[in-house]
N, C-alpha and C positions, 0 to 999 in steps of 0.2 A: 814150606808146609803145604801139603796137598790134601784132596779131599779123602785119598786112600788112608790118611791118618787117622780118620774115624769110621768105625764101622757102621754099615747101613743097618738100621734097625727095622724098618717096615717101609712098604710102599702103600700110600693111601690114594684112593681114588676120591676126588672131590669135583663133581660135575665131570669135565673132560681132563684137566691136567693132571698128570702123575706127579706126586709130590714125594721128595726124597728127605726123610727126617733122620738125622744122625744125632748121637748124644755123646756127652763126656760124663763119666762118673753117675750115669743115670739108670733107672729102671723103666720097665714099660709104664705108659701112663696111668693105667688101672692100678698100677701096685704101688705108686708114689706115696710116701709117707705125706700125710696132710698137713704136717708141720714144716716140710720142706718146702722152701722157696722154689719154684719152677720158672725159669727163664727160657724163652725160645727166641732164638735169633732168626730173622727172615731176610735171607740175600737176595739181591738182584741177579740178573742173568750171568754176570761174570763169576759169581761164586767164589770158592775158596781156591787157594793156589795161586793167587795173584801175587803173592810175596808183597803185598801193600795194604790197600784200604780195607778189603774184607778179611784177610788174614789177621791185621791188626785189631780189628773188632772181635773176632773170635778168640784172639789171645786174651782180651780183656774177660770174655765169657769163662775161658779156662782158669784164670785168676780168681775168679768169682767162685769156682768150683773149689779149688784148692784152698782158699783163704775163708770162705763163708759156709761151705759145704752145699752150695746151691745145685739145682738140678738143671743141667744146662743141655738145651738140645737146638737142633739146627733145621731150618727148612730152606732148601735151595729152589729157586725159581727158574725154569726153563725158558719162559717167555714173558713179555709183559702182562699177558692176560691172566697169568698166574698170581699177580701181586694180590690182589683183593681177597681170592680164595685162600691164599696160603697165610695172610695175615688173620683172616677170620678163623682158619683153623687153629692157628697159634693162640689167638683170644679165647678160644673155646677150651684150651687145654692148661693154659699158663697163667701164672700169676703176672708175669712181666713179659712183654714182648719187645724185643728190639729189633728195630728195623733198620737197615743199613743203606743208606745213601739217598740222594736227592730224587732219583727217579721213583722211589716209593713215596713220595710226600703225598700225592693225590689219594692214594690208596690208603695211606695211614689215616688221612682225614675221615675217609668214607667208612673206615672200619672201627676206629677208637670211638666214634660217636655211638655205635651200635653196643659197645661192650663197656659200658661207664665204670665197672667195677675191676676192670683189667688196668694196669699200668703199662703205658707204652713210653719207650725211650726212642726217639728218632735221632739218628746220626747224620749230620751234615746239611742242616737246613733247618727251617721253622714251620711247624704245624701247630696252631693253636688248639687249646683244649685243655680242659680241667684235669684230665688223665694223661695227658701227654708232656714229657719233659723232652724239650728239643736241644740238642747240642750242635753248636756252630763254631767254627773254626776261624781265627783271623790268619787264614793261610796265606794272605798277601804278604804277612810279616816274614815268614820263611821264605816265600818266594822273592822278596825283596833282597834277602840275604844271598840267595843263590844267584840272582842277577848281577849284584856287585860281583861276586865271585867269578861268574861265568866272563863278564866283561873284561875282569881282571887277569885272566889267564889265556883269553883266546890270542891266537898267533895270526888268524885270518882277519881278524877284526869283523868277525860274523858269527852270531850264535842263533840258535833256533829252538822252537818248542814243537812238541807233537802232543796233542790233545786228544783225548778219547771221544768227548762229546762237548759241545759248546752249551754248557750248563753253568749257573752261578758258581758253584764251589769250585768249578775248574778255572772259570774265568777270574776268581780272586787270586789263585795261585799265579795265573799268568800275568795278570795286571800288576802284582808285586814285582814279578821277575822283571817286568818291562820297566817298572820305576826303578829297580835297582840298577839296571843297565844305564837308564837316564843320569842317575845319580853319579855314577863312576865316569860316564862321559864329562859331565860337569866338573867333577873334582879333578879330573886328569887331562882336561882339554882334548878328550879322545873322541872318536866317531864310530863307537862299536854298533853295528847293523843287526837288526833283528828280523827273522822270518818265522812263520809258524804255518802249521798244517793241522787239520782236524780230521780224525778217522771216521767219526760218526759210530763208534762202537768201542766198548770197554772190554771187548772178549775176542780180539783179533790180532794176535801177536804177529802172524805174518805181515798183515798190512801196517803194524806199527813199525816193523823193520824196514819194509818198503818205503815208508814216508820218512824215516831217519835217514836212509842212504840217499834218498832225493834232496834232503837238506844238506847232507854231506857234499853231495855233488854240486850244490849250490855255492859250496864254501864255508858252511857252518862247521867249525871244529869243536862246538859245546852244544848239545841238545839236551834240554830237560823234557823228561817223559812225565806227562799227566794223564795218563791213558789207562790205569788199572791193569788188567791182564794183558791188555794190548802193549803197555809199556814195556813188557818183558822182551817183546821184539825189538824194540828201540835200543835197549841195552844190549841185545844180542847183536845189533848192527855194529856196535863198538867193539864187542868182546875180542874179536881177532884183528882189529885195525892197527895201524900204526901208533906209536906213541905220541903224544900230544893232541889226541882226540878223545873227548870225554863225552859219556853220558852223565845226567844227573838225575837221580832216583828220586822217588817221592812217597810220602805216607809212612812206610817203614825203613829202617836201614838196609839199603840195597847194595851198600858198597862192596859186600863180598860176593855178589853175582858176577862181577867181572873185576876182580882187583886190579887196580891201576888204571882201569878204563872207565870206572864210575868215580867221577870227581868228588861228588858228595851226594847225600840223599837229604831231602827235606823232610825233617819228622813231623809227623802230625799224630799227637798222642790219642789216636781213637781209643786205643786199649785202656787208657787211663779213664777217659770219659765213660766208657762202657761200664768199667768196673765201678767207678764211684757212683754212677747212676744206680747201679745194681745194690751196691753197699747202702746207699741211703734208703733204698725201699726195703731192704732186709732189716734195718734198724728202725723201720718206721718213720723216715724222715723224708718222705718223697716230696720232691718240689717240681710242680708243673712250671712251665714257662719256658722262655728262650734264654739259654745259656752260652755265654760266648767264652772261647778260651783262645789263650794266644800266647806269645813269648813271655808275657808277664806271669802267665799261670804256668811256665815251663811245658806248655802244650804244643811248641813248634819251635824249630831251629834247624841247624844244620848239624851233621855228624861231625865228629872230629877229624874227618878225611885220613883215618889211619893209613890208606895206601898211597895217597897223593899230596899230602901237606907239603912235602918237600918241594912240590913244584909250584906252590901259590908264593908269589912274591910277598915279603914281609909288610910291605905297605899295604896291601891288599888286606891282609890278616888284621893289622891295625885298624884300617877303616871299618872292616867287618864288627870288631870290637866296639868301635865308636858308636856304629849305628844301632847296636844290640843296646847299649846304655840309653840312648835317645829314646827308642821304642818303649823301653821299660820305663821311662820317665813321662811317657804320654805321647811320644810323636807318632803321628799317624800316617798310615801307608795307604795310597788308593786301592779300593777292591773292586772298582769297575773301570773299564777302559775309557768311559766319559771323563773319569777324574784325572787322566794322565796328563791331559793339557794343562790343567791348574796345579799339578803337582810341583812344588817349588824346592829343589835339591838343596837351595841355599840354607834352608831351615835346618838341614842335617851337618851342613858344613861350617857353620859359624864357629 
C-alpha cells in the first residue's frame, strides 16, 4: 500500500511546512456535509507505504469510510517540526484527529489542550486529556511469541533484532522478544544468543538492510524487524538469501513480502484500534483515557506462517500454544528491559 494509492487533494502552507492532505471518499473541506463525521489522520515522517504501522492505521480509517460513511483524510509530516502545525490544521478541520505514533505524543499534548471540542485518538502511547483517547498495545506479548519461535528454529544459535528508534513501544516489542528467547532456553536447556542494532530512523530502508546484513554476518539466521519503513530493508536482506534464514515482520502481516523468507509477522491490530475509536465517536460513545490492547483482546499474535509452518518443529508450535493460553489467563510478559532479569520462565513451564 503506497501513498500513490490516494490522490493528492491540495497543498497547504502553514508557516513554513508544506502539508500534503489526501483523502478517501471525501469532498473538499468547505463542501463536507455537516452531518458527516470528519476524521483526519496525522502521520509521522515515515508516512504511508511502510506495509506496517502507518498502513495499518490507514486501513482502520478506510474501514470507517466503508462501514460508517466517515469522511477520512490524511496529513503527512515531512519533518518533526511539522507535527504541531499539522495537528493544529487537522483539529481546525476535523471532528476527530488520529495521531499515529509515539513520536507525536508531545505535539498531541500541546495541540489537544487548545482544541477541547475536537476528539483526539492517539495510537501507541498515552497522552492524558479529557478529549484524548490513547491506545497502547501489549506488544511484548506478540514479541514474546516471536522470540520463542525464533529461538526454536535457529540453526546457528543466534538471533537478532533491528529497531528503528529506541522508544518505549519498540522496546516493549523487543523486550518481549528477548523474554521469549529466555523462556525457550530455559525449557530446552539451550543457549540461543541475541544481538540487536538501532537505526535511529523509521524511514531508511537502505540502512535497515545494511544492519540486517551485519547481523547475518555475525551469525544471526533469524532477525526481527521493528523499524517501520526501514524494516522493509531488513526483509529485503533476506529475500534472496539461502533457505534457513528468516526475517520476522511486525505490525501488519508481512509474510508475503518475501514468501518463505519471512518466518512470521507479529500482528499489532492498529487498524482495529483506529476503527473502534472512530466508531465509538460516531455513535456518541467517546471514551477518553488510556486503553490497553493485547493478546486477550485479539490485538496481537503471530501470523499463521502460511509459507514457513512446515519448517517449525512441532514441539515449538506446542510451546507457543501453551504460552498463548497462559497469557490469556493473565500471565504477564516484561515490557521494559529492566524487567528481564527478574522474569521467571518457570511460571510458564509448570
